N, CA, C and O atoms as a GROMACS GRO file, in nm:
protein
  280
    1MET      N    1  -0.543  -1.690   0.414
    1MET     CA    2  -0.494  -1.583   0.474
    1MET      C    3  -0.604  -1.464   0.458
    1MET      O    4  -0.692  -1.455   0.372
    2SER      N    5  -0.579  -1.388   0.552
    2SER     CA    6  -0.654  -1.241   0.520
    2SER      C    7  -0.609  -1.146   0.449
    2SER      O    8  -0.487  -1.140   0.438
    3GLN      N    9  -0.686  -1.053   0.387
    3GLN     CA   10  -0.629  -0.946   0.292
    3GLN      C   11  -0.541  -0.895   0.381
    3GLN      O   12  -0.433  -0.886   0.322
    4LYS      N   13  -0.528  -0.847   0.517
    4LYS     CA   14  -0.448  -0.762   0.598
    4LYS      C   15  -0.328  -0.838   0.597
    4LYS      O   16  -0.220  -0.784   0.573
    5GLU      N   17  -0.342  -0.979   0.624
    5GLU     CA   18  -0.196  -1.060   0.641
    5GLU      C   19  -0.122  -1.084   0.514
    5GLU      O   20  -0.001  -1.105   0.507
    6GLU      N   21  -0.233  -1.076   0.378
    6GLU     CA   22  -0.164  -1.066   0.244
    6GLU      C   23  -0.078  -0.970   0.211
    6GLU      O   24   0.031  -0.987   0.156
    7ILE      N   25  -0.147  -0.830   0.257
    7ILE     CA   26  -0.098  -0.685   0.249
    7ILE      C   27   0.044  -0.706   0.366
    7ILE      O   28   0.148  -0.644   0.339
    8LEU      N   29   0.040  -0.767   0.455
    8LEU     CA   30   0.168  -0.757   0.546
    8LEU      C   31   0.262  -0.780   0.453
    8LEU      O   32   0.335  -0.698   0.396
    9ASN      N   33   0.255  -0.939   0.437
    9ASN     CA   34   0.350  -1.044   0.392
    9ASN      C   35   0.359  -0.947   0.225
    9ASN      O   36   0.412  -1.031   0.152
   10TYR      N   37   0.338  -0.836   0.149
   10TYR     CA   38   0.375  -0.806   0.039
   10TYR      C   39   0.440  -0.718   0.081
   10TYR      O   40   0.537  -0.687   0.012
   11LEU      N   41   0.416  -0.637   0.212
   11LEU     CA   42   0.493  -0.510   0.244
   11LEU      C   43   0.663  -0.577   0.314
   11LEU      O   44   0.774  -0.524   0.315
   12THR      N   45   0.621  -0.694   0.360
   12THR     CA   46   0.745  -0.749   0.419
   12THR      C   47   0.872  -0.766   0.304
   12THR      O   48   0.989  -0.731   0.319
   13ASN      N   49   0.809  -0.832   0.182
   13ASN     CA   50   0.869  -0.876   0.073
   13ASN      C   51   0.938  -0.760  -0.034
   13ASN      O   52   1.041  -0.765  -0.101
   14TYR      N   53   0.849  -0.671  -0.022
   14TYR     CA   54   0.856  -0.567  -0.130
   14TYR      C   55   0.888  -0.409  -0.044
   14TYR      O   56   0.910  -0.313  -0.118
   15SER      N   57   0.890  -0.386   0.089
   15SER     CA   58   0.894  -0.262   0.127
   15SER      C   59   0.766  -0.176   0.104
   15SER      O   60   0.725  -0.142   0.216
   16THR      N   61   0.699  -0.135   0.023
   16THR     CA   62   0.600  -0.065  -0.040
   16THR      C   63   0.493  -0.106  -0.125
   16THR      O   64   0.519  -0.185  -0.216
   17ILE      N   65   0.370  -0.061  -0.106
   17ILE     CA   66   0.268  -0.088  -0.172
   17ILE      C   67   0.205   0.017  -0.211
   17ILE      O   68   0.247   0.122  -0.162
   18ASN      N   69   0.080   0.027  -0.313
   18ASN     CA   70   0.003   0.159  -0.332
   18ASN      C   71  -0.127   0.063  -0.369
   18ASN      O   72  -0.130  -0.060  -0.369
   19SER      N   73  -0.217   0.143  -0.396
   19SER     CA   74  -0.357   0.096  -0.442
   19SER      C   75  -0.341   0.018  -0.534
   19SER      O   76  -0.361  -0.104  -0.527
   20PHE      N   77  -0.295   0.093  -0.653
   20PHE     CA   78  -0.300   0.001  -0.787
   20PHE      C   79  -0.227  -0.114  -0.798
   20PHE      O   80  -0.254  -0.209  -0.872
   21GLU      N   81  -0.117  -0.102  -0.710
   21GLU     CA   82  -0.015  -0.239  -0.715
   21GLU      C   83  -0.088  -0.376  -0.641
   21GLU      O   84  -0.060  -0.494  -0.662
   22CYS      N   85  -0.221  -0.300  -0.519
   22CYS     CA   86  -0.281  -0.376  -0.412
   22CYS      C   87  -0.373  -0.471  -0.523
   22CYS      O   88  -0.372  -0.594  -0.518
   23TYR      N   89  -0.456  -0.391  -0.626
   23TYR     CA   90  -0.589  -0.460  -0.676
   23TYR      C   91  -0.476  -0.534  -0.762
   23TYR      O   92  -0.468  -0.647  -0.715
   24ILE      N   93  -0.391  -0.520  -0.861
   24ILE     CA   94  -0.341  -0.563  -0.959
   24ILE      C   95  -0.284  -0.724  -0.932
   24ILE      O   96  -0.310  -0.831  -0.988
   25LYS      N   97  -0.202  -0.690  -0.826
   25LYS     CA   98  -0.126  -0.813  -0.736
   25LYS      C   99  -0.188  -0.903  -0.661
   25LYS      O  100  -0.187  -1.026  -0.664
   26LEU      N  101  -0.255  -0.807  -0.576
   26LEU     CA  102  -0.337  -0.902  -0.471
   26LEU      C  103  -0.478  -0.895  -0.497
   26LEU      O  104  -0.534  -0.946  -0.400
   27GLN      N  105  -0.569  -0.852  -0.591
   27GLN     CA  106  -0.696  -0.846  -0.618
   27GLN      C  107  -0.762  -0.771  -0.489
   27GLN      O  108  -0.881  -0.787  -0.462
   28ILE      N  109  -0.689  -0.700  -0.422
   28ILE     CA  110  -0.748  -0.663  -0.301
   28ILE      C  111  -0.781  -0.480  -0.338
   28ILE      O  112  -0.715  -0.395  -0.398
   29VAL      N  113  -0.898  -0.479  -0.278
   29VAL     CA  114  -0.951  -0.300  -0.345
   29VAL      C  115  -0.915  -0.184  -0.225
   29VAL      O  116  -0.856  -0.076  -0.238
   30ASP      N  117  -0.976  -0.250  -0.096
   30ASP     CA  118  -0.939  -0.148   0.013
   30ASP      C  119  -0.805  -0.157   0.098
   30ASP      O  120  -0.795  -0.214   0.207
   31LEU      N  121  -0.730  -0.107   0.048
   31LEU     CA  122  -0.578  -0.134   0.104
   31LEU      C  123  -0.589  -0.031   0.251
   31LEU      O  124  -0.529  -0.061   0.355
   32GLN      N  125  -0.658   0.068   0.240
   32GLN     CA  126  -0.656   0.181   0.318
   32GLN      C  127  -0.703   0.142   0.491
   32GLN      O  128  -0.668   0.198   0.594
   33HIS      N  129  -0.794   0.025   0.472
   33HIS     CA  130  -0.838  -0.036   0.572
   33HIS      C  131  -0.759  -0.120   0.624
   33HIS      O  132  -0.760  -0.118   0.747
   34SER      N  133  -0.671  -0.215   0.562
   34SER     CA  134  -0.578  -0.305   0.599
   34SER      C  135  -0.481  -0.213   0.654
   34SER      O  136  -0.457  -0.227   0.774
   35ILE      N  137  -0.414  -0.112   0.586
   35ILE     CA  138  -0.334  -0.002   0.625
   35ILE      C  139  -0.371   0.038   0.803
   35ILE      O  140  -0.295   0.040   0.900
   36TYR      N  141  -0.489   0.059   0.796
   36TYR     CA  142  -0.527   0.105   0.935
   36TYR      C  143  -0.512  -0.007   1.045
   36TYR      O  144  -0.457   0.002   1.155
   37GLU      N  145  -0.570  -0.106   0.991
   37GLU     CA  146  -0.580  -0.229   1.075
   37GLU      C  147  -0.411  -0.251   1.161
   37GLU      O  148  -0.378  -0.248   1.280
   38LEU      N  149  -0.341  -0.272   1.041
   38LEU     CA  150  -0.232  -0.292   1.103
   38LEU      C  151  -0.130  -0.198   1.160
   38LEU      O  152  -0.026  -0.235   1.215
   39ARG      N  153  -0.178  -0.047   1.138
   39ARG     CA  154  -0.126   0.049   1.228
   39ARG      C  155  -0.157   0.040   1.386
   39ARG      O  156  -0.081   0.049   1.482
   40LYS      N  157  -0.295   0.018   1.378
   40LYS     CA  158  -0.349  -0.027   1.523
   40LYS      C  159  -0.289  -0.131   1.597
   40LYS      O  160  -0.285  -0.145   1.720
   41GLU      N  161  -0.244  -0.202   1.509
   41GLU     CA  162  -0.196  -0.333   1.579
   41GLU      C  163  -0.024  -0.289   1.594
   41GLU      O  164   0.051  -0.379   1.630
   42GLY      N  165   0.012  -0.205   1.578
   42GLY     CA  166   0.159  -0.150   1.595
   42GLY      C  167   0.271  -0.165   1.490
   42GLY      O  168   0.390  -0.143   1.513
   43TYR      N  169   0.212  -0.212   1.356
   43TYR     CA  170   0.305  -0.195   1.285
   43TYR      C  171   0.319  -0.050   1.216
   43TYR      O  172   0.226   0.022   1.181
   44LYS      N  173   0.487  -0.018   1.203
   44LYS     CA  174   0.487   0.149   1.179
   44LYS      C  175   0.503   0.119   0.996
   44LYS      O  176   0.592   0.054   0.942
   45ILE      N  177   0.394   0.185   0.933
   45ILE     CA  178   0.389   0.194   0.818
   45ILE      C  179   0.376   0.351   0.781
   45ILE      O  180   0.288   0.413   0.839
   46THR      N  181   0.446   0.408   0.702
   46THR     CA  182   0.447   0.535   0.692
   46THR      C  183   0.366   0.541   0.543
   46THR      O  184   0.331   0.439   0.483
   47ASP      N  185   0.340   0.699   0.486
   47ASP     CA  186   0.324   0.705   0.375
   47ASP      C  187   0.368   0.818   0.308
   47ASP      O  188   0.439   0.902   0.364
   48LYS      N  189   0.320   0.830   0.160
   48LYS     CA  190   0.378   0.925   0.082
   48LYS      C  191   0.333   0.986  -0.020
   48LYS      O  192   0.329   0.907  -0.114
   49TRP      N  193   0.295   1.099  -0.050
   49TRP     CA  194   0.180   1.110  -0.175
   49TRP      C  195   0.297   1.153  -0.316
   49TRP      O  196   0.370   1.251  -0.335
   50ILE      N  197   0.267   1.022  -0.400
   50ILE     CA  198   0.319   1.018  -0.521
   50ILE      C  199   0.253   1.079  -0.669
   50ILE      O  200   0.152   1.046  -0.730
   51GLN      N  201   0.342   1.168  -0.692
   51GLN     CA  202   0.263   1.222  -0.849
   51GLN      C  203   0.330   1.158  -0.963
   51GLN      O  204   0.451   1.131  -0.967
   52LYS      N  205   0.259   1.140  -1.038
   52LYS     CA  206   0.320   1.070  -1.216
   52LYS      C  207   0.228   1.113  -1.313
   52LYS      O  208   0.111   1.144  -1.294
   53LYS      N  209   0.289   1.112  -1.415
   53LYS     CA  210   0.182   1.162  -1.505
   53LYS      C  211   0.137   0.990  -1.584
   53LYS      O  212   0.205   0.887  -1.581
   54ASN      N  213   0.001   1.014  -1.649
   54ASN     CA  214  -0.052   0.899  -1.657
   54ASN      C  215  -0.055   0.876  -1.807
   54ASN      O  216  -0.034   0.981  -1.868
   55LYS      N  217  -0.074   0.777  -1.879
   55LYS     CA  218  -0.029   0.764  -2.026
   55LYS      C  219  -0.099   0.896  -2.131
   55LYS      O  220  -0.054   0.936  -2.238
   56ARG      N  221  -0.195   0.933  -2.073
   56ARG     CA  222  -0.274   1.064  -2.130
   56ARG      C  223  -0.208   1.195  -2.104
   56ARG      O  224  -0.244   1.290  -2.172
   57GLY      N  225  -0.107   1.213  -2.003
   57GLY     CA  226  -0.019   1.329  -1.995
   57GLY      C  227  -0.059   1.376  -1.882
   57GLY      O  228   0.020   1.452  -1.826
   58ARG      N  229  -0.213   1.340  -1.802
   58ARG     CA  230  -0.243   1.387  -1.696
   58ARG      C  231  -0.138   1.384  -1.557
   58ARG      O  232  -0.042   1.307  -1.553
   59THR      N  233  -0.165   1.458  -1.468
   59THR     CA  234  -0.071   1.421  -1.343
   59THR      C  235  -0.184   1.325  -1.230
   59THR      O  236  -0.301   1.361  -1.225
   60ILE      N  237  -0.163   1.268  -1.190
   60ILE     CA  238  -0.210   1.199  -1.064
   60ILE      C  239  -0.158   1.148  -0.946
   60ILE      O  240  -0.059   1.075  -0.953
   61GLN      N  241  -0.199   1.168  -0.858
   61GLN     CA  242  -0.171   1.152  -0.738
   61GLN      C  243  -0.262   0.984  -0.651
   61GLN      O  244  -0.368   0.922  -0.658
   62PHE      N  245  -0.129   0.982  -0.576
   62PHE     CA  246  -0.162   0.841  -0.503
   62PHE      C  247  -0.091   0.825  -0.432
   62PHE      O  248   0.018   0.879  -0.448
   63LYS      N  249  -0.118   0.730  -0.300
   63LYS     CA  250  -0.039   0.704  -0.152
   63LYS      C  251   0.059   0.596  -0.197
   63LYS      O  252   0.049   0.523  -0.295
   64GLU      N  253   0.152   0.600  -0.110
   64GLU     CA  254   0.253   0.499  -0.143
   64GLU      C  255   0.279   0.451   0.011
   64GLU      O  256   0.342   0.529   0.083
   65TYR      N  257   0.238   0.339   0.062
   65TYR     CA  258   0.264   0.274   0.180
   65TYR      C  259   0.391   0.157   0.222
   65TYR      O  260   0.413   0.040   0.191
   66ARG      N  261   0.458   0.258   0.311
   66ARG     CA  262   0.629   0.206   0.349
   66ARG      C  263   0.580   0.127   0.490
   66ARG      O  264   0.520   0.182   0.582
   67LEU      N  265   0.612   0.014   0.486
   67LEU     CA  266   0.669  -0.068   0.619
   67LEU      C  267   0.784  -0.043   0.636
   67LEU      O  268   0.875  -0.076   0.559
   68GLU      N  269   0.798   0.030   0.754
   68GLU     CA  270   0.926   0.070   0.817
   68GLU      C  271   0.955  -0.042   0.890
   68GLU      O  272   0.864  -0.095   0.953
   69VAL      N  273   1.076  -0.092   0.892
   69VAL     CA  274   1.154  -0.210   0.993
   69VAL      C  275   1.266  -0.124   1.064
   69VAL      O  276   1.336  -0.037   1.012
   70GLU      N  277   1.267  -0.170   1.202
   70GLU     CA  278   1.358  -0.130   1.331
   70GLU      C  279   1.451  -0.211   1.307
   70GLU      O  280   1.549  -0.217   1.381
   0.00000   0.00000   0.00000
């Protein structure tokens, strides 16, 4: 299974993914490229910026991607 297919499968099962989950759960580093390719193929994937505090108290930002189902 290609990385793009693994990410699509994950999105189908869990609705959302971010780069940390992608790396930890799928061992895939370049999430953005697969999202780009999936969008080119017609999948409706939205994104939003998430802000959280890390364990050191610093605010971090990352994108969360969501597969929109019609």
